[in-house]
C-alpha positions as CSV (number, residue, x, y, z in Angstrom):
1,M,65.8,-52.9,-20.5
2,K,65.3,-50.3,-17.8
3,I,61.6,-50.6,-17.0
4,L,59.3,-48.6,-14.6
5,L,56.1,-50.0,-13.3
6,G,53.6,-47.3,-12.2
7,T,50.4,-47.8,-10.1
8,H,48.3,-45.2,-8.3
9,Y,48.0,-47.1,-5.1
10,L,50.5,-49.5,-3.5
11,A,49.6,-49.2,0.1
12,K,47.5,-52.4,0.6
13,T,46.7,-55.6,-1.2
14,G,44.3,-55.4,-4.2
15,G,44.0,-56.7,-7.7
16,T,46.1,-54.0,-9.4
17,E,48.7,-54.2,-6.6
18,S,49.0,-58.0,-7.0
19,Y,49.3,-57.6,-10.7
20,T,52.1,-55.0,-10.4
21,Y,54.0,-57.3,-8.1
22,A,53.6,-60.2,-10.5
23,L,54.9,-58.0,-13.4
24,A,57.9,-57.0,-11.4
25,T,58.7,-60.5,-10.4
26,E,58.6,-61.8,-13.9
27,L,60.5,-58.9,-15.4
28,K,63.2,-59.3,-12.8
29,R,63.4,-63.0,-13.6
30,L,64.0,-62.1,-17.3
31,G,66.9,-60.0,-16.3
32,H,65.4,-56.5,-16.7
33,E,66.3,-53.6,-14.5
34,V,62.9,-52.8,-12.8
35,E,61.8,-49.9,-10.6
36,H,58.3,-48.8,-9.4
37,F,56.3,-45.7,-8.8
38,A,53.1,-45.0,-6.9
39,N,51.2,-41.9,-5.9
40,V,50.3,-43.7,-2.6
41,R,53.0,-45.9,-1.2
42,G,52.7,-48.5,1.6
43,G,52.9,-52.2,2.3
44,V,53.0,-53.4,-1.3
45,S,55.7,-50.9,-2.3
46,A,57.7,-52.0,0.7
47,L,57.4,-55.6,-0.6
48,L,58.6,-54.6,-4.0
49,E,61.6,-52.9,-2.5
50,E,62.4,-56.1,-0.5
51,R,62.4,-58.0,-3.8
52,G,64.9,-55.6,-5.3
53,V,62.5,-53.3,-7.1
54,P,63.4,-49.8,-5.9
55,F,61.3,-46.6,-6.1
56,M,61.7,-44.5,-9.2
57,S,65.2,-43.0,-9.4
58,A,65.9,-42.2,-13.1
59,D,64.8,-39.4,-15.4
60,H,64.2,-41.8,-18.4
61,Y,63.2,-45.4,-18.9
62,D,63.2,-47.7,-21.9
63,L,59.6,-48.7,-21.1
64,I,57.0,-47.6,-18.6
65,L,54.0,-49.9,-17.8
66,A,51.4,-47.8,-16.1
67,N,48.1,-48.9,-14.6
68,H,46.2,-45.6,-14.0
69,N,45.7,-42.3,-15.8
70,T,47.0,-40.3,-12.8
71,V,50.3,-42.2,-13.1
72,V,50.5,-41.7,-16.9
73,E,50.1,-37.9,-16.5
74,K,53.1,-37.8,-14.1
75,L,55.4,-40.1,-16.0
76,W,54.8,-39.6,-19.7
77,T,57.9,-37.5,-20.2
78,K,60.1,-40.2,-18.9
79,G,59.8,-42.7,-21.8
80,F,57.6,-44.9,-23.9
81,I,54.5,-45.4,-21.8
82,V,51.9,-48.2,-22.0
83,Q,48.7,-47.7,-20.1
84,T,46.9,-50.9,-19.1
85,C,43.2,-50.2,-18.5
86,H,41.7,-52.6,-16.0
87,G,38.1,-51.5,-16.2
88,N,35.5,-49.3,-17.9
89,I,33.8,-47.7,-14.8
90,A,36.4,-46.3,-12.4
91,E,37.8,-42.8,-13.2
92,L,41.4,-44.0,-12.6
93,E,41.0,-46.6,-15.4
94,Q,40.0,-44.2,-18.1
95,P,42.6,-43.7,-20.9
96,S,45.0,-40.8,-20.7
97,P,45.8,-39.0,-23.9
98,Y,49.5,-38.9,-22.7
99,A,50.0,-42.7,-23.1
100,D,51.7,-43.9,-26.2
101,I,49.7,-47.1,-26.5
102,Y,46.9,-48.9,-24.6
103,V,46.3,-52.4,-23.4
104,S,43.0,-53.7,-22.3
105,V,42.5,-56.6,-19.8
106,S,39.2,-57.7,-21.5
107,E,37.3,-57.3,-24.7
108,E,34.7,-55.2,-22.8
109,V,37.4,-52.7,-21.9
110,R,38.8,-52.8,-25.5
111,D,35.3,-51.9,-26.8
112,H,35.0,-49.1,-24.2
113,L,38.3,-47.6,-25.3
114,Q,37.2,-47.8,-28.9
115,N,34.0,-45.9,-28.1
116,L,36.0,-43.2,-26.5
117,G,38.2,-42.9,-29.6
118,F,41.3,-44.8,-28.3
119,Q,42.7,-47.9,-30.0
120,S,43.8,-50.8,-27.9
121,A,47.0,-52.4,-29.1
122,A,46.1,-55.7,-27.4
123,V,43.8,-57.5,-25.0
124,I,46.0,-59.1,-22.3
125,P,44.1,-60.6,-19.3
126,N,45.4,-60.0,-15.8
127,G,48.5,-62.1,-15.6
128,I,48.9,-64.4,-12.6
129,D,52.2,-65.7,-11.1
130,C,51.4,-69.4,-11.5
131,H,54.3,-70.4,-9.3
132,R,53.1,-68.3,-6.4
133,F,49.5,-69.2,-7.1
134,S,49.5,-73.0,-7.5
135,P,47.8,-76.0,-6.0
136,R,49.5,-77.0,-2.7
137,K,46.9,-79.5,-1.5
138,P,44.3,-81.5,-3.4
139,V,40.6,-80.4,-3.4
140,S,37.9,-82.7,-1.9
141,K,35.9,-85.1,-3.9
142,T,32.7,-83.4,-2.6
143,L,32.3,-79.8,-1.6
144,T,33.5,-79.3,2.0
145,K,35.0,-75.8,2.2
146,V,34.0,-72.5,0.5
147,L,36.1,-69.4,0.5
148,S,34.5,-66.0,-0.2
149,L,36.7,-63.2,-1.5
150,C,33.7,-60.9,-1.8
151,Q,34.1,-57.3,-0.9
152,S,30.8,-56.7,0.8
153,D,29.3,-57.8,4.1
154,V,25.9,-58.4,2.6
155,A,27.3,-60.8,0.0
156,N,29.3,-62.7,2.6
157,D,26.3,-63.0,5.0
158,F,24.3,-64.4,2.1
159,I,27.0,-66.9,1.2
160,R,27.5,-67.9,4.8
161,K,23.8,-68.8,5.1
162,C,23.9,-70.8,1.9
163,C,26.9,-72.8,3.2
164,E,25.2,-73.4,6.5
165,A,22.2,-74.8,4.7
166,I,24.2,-77.6,3.1
167,N,26.7,-78.1,6.0
168,V,29.7,-76.7,4.2
169,E,32.5,-74.8,6.0
170,F,32.6,-71.1,5.2
171,L,35.8,-69.1,5.0
172,C,36.0,-65.4,4.2
173,S,38.6,-62.7,3.4
174,N,37.4,-59.2,2.6
175,K,40.3,-57.0,1.5
176,F,38.7,-53.9,3.0
177,T,38.4,-55.4,6.5
178,D,40.9,-58.3,6.5
179,N,43.7,-57.3,4.1
180,V,45.8,-60.4,3.5
181,W,48.9,-60.5,1.3
182,S,49.4,-64.3,1.1
183,I,45.9,-64.9,-0.1
184,E,47.1,-68.0,-1.9
185,D,47.4,-69.8,1.4
186,L,43.8,-69.2,2.2
187,I,42.7,-70.2,-1.3
188,N,44.5,-73.5,-0.9
189,Q,42.4,-74.4,2.1
190,S,39.2,-74.4,0.1
191,D,37.5,-76.4,-2.6
192,L,35.4,-73.5,-4.2
193,V,36.2,-69.8,-4.3
194,I,33.6,-67.1,-4.7
195,G,34.6,-63.6,-6.0
196,L,35.1,-61.4,-9.0
197,G,37.9,-60.4,-11.3
198,R,41.4,-61.2,-10.2
199,S,40.1,-63.1,-7.2
200,A,38.6,-65.6,-9.7
201,Y,41.9,-65.8,-11.7
202,D,44.0,-66.3,-8.5
203,A,41.7,-69.2,-7.5
204,M,41.9,-70.8,-10.9
205,A,45.7,-70.7,-10.8
206,C,45.5,-72.5,-7.4
207,G,43.4,-75.2,-9.0
208,R,40.2,-74.3,-7.3
209,A,36.7,-74.2,-8.7
210,V,35.3,-70.6,-9.1
211,L,31.9,-69.1,-8.7
212,V,31.8,-65.5,-10.0
213,Y,29.6,-63.5,-7.7
214,D,29.7,-60.4,-5.4
215,Y,27.9,-57.2,-4.5
216,R,29.7,-53.9,-5.5
217,E,28.3,-50.6,-4.4
218,Y,29.7,-48.8,-7.5
219,M,27.5,-51.1,-9.6
220,G,24.5,-50.9,-7.2
221,E,23.5,-54.6,-7.5
222,F,24.5,-58.2,-6.9
223,L,26.3,-59.5,-9.9
224,G,27.1,-63.1,-10.9
225,D,28.2,-65.2,-13.8
226,G,27.8,-68.4,-11.9
227,L,30.2,-71.3,-11.8
228,L,33.1,-71.1,-14.3
229,T,33.3,-74.0,-16.7
230,P,34.7,-74.6,-20.1
231,D,31.3,-73.5,-21.5
232,T,31.0,-70.3,-19.5
233,I,34.6,-69.0,-19.1
234,G,34.7,-67.2,-22.5
235,K,31.6,-65.1,-21.9
236,S,32.6,-64.3,-18.4
237,M,36.1,-63.3,-19.3
238,Y,34.7,-60.9,-21.9
239,C,33.8,-58.7,-18.9
240,N,36.9,-59.7,-16.9
241,C,34.9,-62.1,-14.8
242,S,33.1,-59.1,-13.2
243,G,29.7,-60.7,-13.1
244,R,28.4,-58.2,-15.8
245,A,28.4,-60.9,-18.5
246,N,25.4,-62.8,-17.2
247,R,24.2,-60.6,-14.3
248,M,22.6,-63.7,-12.7
249,K,20.2,-63.2,-9.8
250,F,20.4,-65.8,-7.0
251,D,18.2,-66.6,-4.1
252,E,19.4,-69.0,-1.5
253,Q,18.1,-72.1,-3.2
254,T,19.5,-71.3,-6.7
255,F,22.8,-70.2,-5.2
256,V,23.1,-73.5,-3.3
257,E,22.3,-75.4,-6.5
258,E,25.1,-73.4,-8.3
259,M,27.6,-74.3,-5.5
260,Q,26.6,-78.0,-5.7
261,K,27.7,-78.1,-9.3
262,Y,31.2,-78.3,-7.9
263,S,33.5,-81.2,-8.9
264,P,37.2,-81.9,-8.5
265,E,37.5,-82.2,-12.3
266,L,36.4,-78.6,-12.6
267,A,39.1,-77.5,-10.2
268,A,41.7,-79.4,-12.2
269,W,40.4,-77.7,-15.4
270,S,40.7,-74.3,-13.7
271,R,44.5,-74.8,-13.2
272,E,45.1,-75.9,-16.7
273,F,43.1,-73.0,-18.1
274,A,45.2,-70.5,-15.9
275,L,48.5,-72.0,-17.1
276,E,47.4,-71.6,-20.7
277,N,45.6,-68.3,-20.6
278,L,46.4,-66.3,-17.5
279,N,50.1,-67.0,-16.9
280,I,52.1,-63.8,-16.1
281,E,55.0,-65.2,-18.2
282,Q,52.9,-65.1,-21.4
283,A,51.4,-61.7,-20.4
284,V,54.9,-60.1,-20.0
285,Q,56.1,-61.5,-23.3
286,R,53.1,-60.0,-25.1
287,Y,53.9,-56.6,-23.5
288,L,57.5,-56.8,-24.6
289,D,56.6,-57.8,-28.1
290,I,54.2,-54.9,-28.4
291,C,56.7,-52.4,-27.2
292,R,59.5,-53.6,-29.5
293,D,57.3,-52.9,-32.6
294,A,59.2,-50.4,-34.7
295,D,56.1,-48.6,-36.0
296,L,54.9,-48.0,-32.5
297,R,58.3,-46.7,-31.5
298,Q,58.2,-44.3,-34.4
299,A,54.7,-43.1,-33.4
300,H,56.0,-42.7,-29.9
301,S,58.9,-40.6,-31.1
302,T,56.6,-38.4,-33.2
303,F,54.1,-38.0,-30.4
304,K,56.8,-37.1,-27.8
305,T,58.5,-34.6,-30.1
306,R,55.2,-32.9,-30.8
307,M,54.1,-32.9,-27.1
308,N,57.5,-31.6,-26.0
309,R,57.3,-28.8,-28.6
310,E,53.9,-27.8,-27.4
311,L,55.1,-27.9,-23.8
312,E,58.1,-25.7,-24.6
313,K,55.8,-23.2,-26.2
314,E,53.7,-23.1,-23.0
315,R,56.9,-22.7,-21.0
316,Q,58.0,-19.8,-23.2
317,T,54.6,-18.1,-22.8
318,L,54.9,-18.6,-19.1
319,R,58.4,-17.2,-19.0
320,E,57.3,-14.1,-21.0
321,A,54.3,-13.7,-18.7
322,L,56.6,-13.9,-15.7
323,S,59.0,-11.4,-17.3
324,D,56.1,-9.0,-17.9
325,K,55.0,-9.4,-14.4
326,E,58.5,-8.6,-13.0
327,Q,58.7,-5.5,-15.2
328,L,55.2,-4.4,-14.0
329,Q,56.2,-5.0,-10.4
330,H,59.4,-3.0,-10.9
331,Q,57.5,-0.1,-12.5
332,M,55.0,-0.2,-9.6
333,A,57.9,-0.1,-7.1
334,N,59.3,3.0,-8.9
335,D,55.9,4.6,-9.0
336,Q,55.5,4.0,-5.3
337,L,58.9,5.6,-4.6
338,Q,57.9,8.6,-6.7
339,M,54.6,8.9,-4.9
340,K,56.5,8.7,-1.6
341,D,58.8,11.5,-2.6
342,M,55.9,13.6,-3.8
343,N,54.1,13.0,-0.5
344,E,57.1,14.0,1.5
345,A,57.6,17.2,-0.7
346,F,54.0,18.1,-0.3
347,S,54.2,17.6,3.4
348,A,57.3,19.8,3.7
349,N,55.6,22.6,1.6
350,R,52.5,22.3,3.6
351,Q,54.5,22.8,6.9
352,K,56.3,25.7,5.3
353,H,53.0,27.4,4.2
354,L,51.5,26.8,7.6
355,R,54.4,28.5,9.3
356,A,54.1,31.5,7.0
357,I,50.3,31.7,7.6
358,R,50.9,31.5,11.4
359,A,53.5,34.3,11.2
360,L,51.2,36.5,9.2
361,L,48.4,35.9,11.6
362,Y,50.6,36.9,14.5
363,L,51.6,40.0,12.7
364,N,48.0,41.0,12.0
365,I,47.1,40.5,15.6
366,V,50.0,42.7,16.7
367,L,48.9,45.4,14.2
368,I,45.3,45.3,15.4
369,L,46.4,45.5,19.0
370,S,48.7,48.4,18.2
371,L,45.8,50.3,16.4
372,L,43.5,49.7,19.3
373,A,46.1,51.1,21.7
374,L,46.6,54.1,19.5
375,V,42.9,54.8,19.3
376,I,42.5,54.5,23.1
377,Y,45.4,56.9,23.6
378,M,44.1,59.5,21.2
379,F,40.7,59.7,22.9
380,S,41.8,59.4,26.4
């Protein structure tokens, strides 16, 4: 199939950007013809082009996988379009009525869409390239290195203090201040990774223990689900490992205690869980299965026909309005020419009348002078 991947922002590394790259890699591996689109291009779009995924070049695609509503609204006329909603807070993640079907990355997002009146065709967690993100060195038997992928200085300062308290090495990578593409290399240097969302999934795929925690300004608070274990992973993934599931509050002592729950067995479990539940190969297959559904294709055809019909009506109305505008402008131009001619004729008549009045005035003066001369002559 000819497939287009659309994402609002592909300038720097981030969760959606890494997800788009993983999708492209897997679809290319399966033999599909893949291109990409972004409103904001940059480093990640350049990486895609290096991998043989060019920027959008066609007018129509068999399938469009879009990540943000701004992208859907630009691409919906180019083919069957699936919007993947990655969250329930950010404006970009809200469903666009121009998408044909919707996919949610978590049950929380699915419920959010349903409350807005949109039906999610499936819940497909963020897929991870488990070949790129894989264990490259074994973890320690006891906790020795912690990597923070948190996106706030206050969270990183807090974690650093907790690590110092138990003599554990602290590593850090904040995508806003230290944007790193090959984050899997840094993950593989640690035993325990701290972060939210895709950071947690990347770390699990690398066979690292994960503690879900960060401070996000858009949420206005520190959020945490704690250490991911077979008992806690289900509840945490309901909210995409965002920390909103448990909203745990930590002080330094309780956070240290949470980190010390680390074990190499937990890290090994993380890898197995990622392979079974977060693998991009499974995610892509689910997307393709959904989009081959005949009923959905029929709905898509009906939707596009109706939308194109409405769009053509709007275009016709616009053409008629433009035609009326052109006629009005032509009439105004004719009126201006007529007004100019009338002004010129009025000016010519005015000059003619002024000359006649001036001649009459001269004649009257001559007559008066002649009469005065005659009077003077008669009485002299």
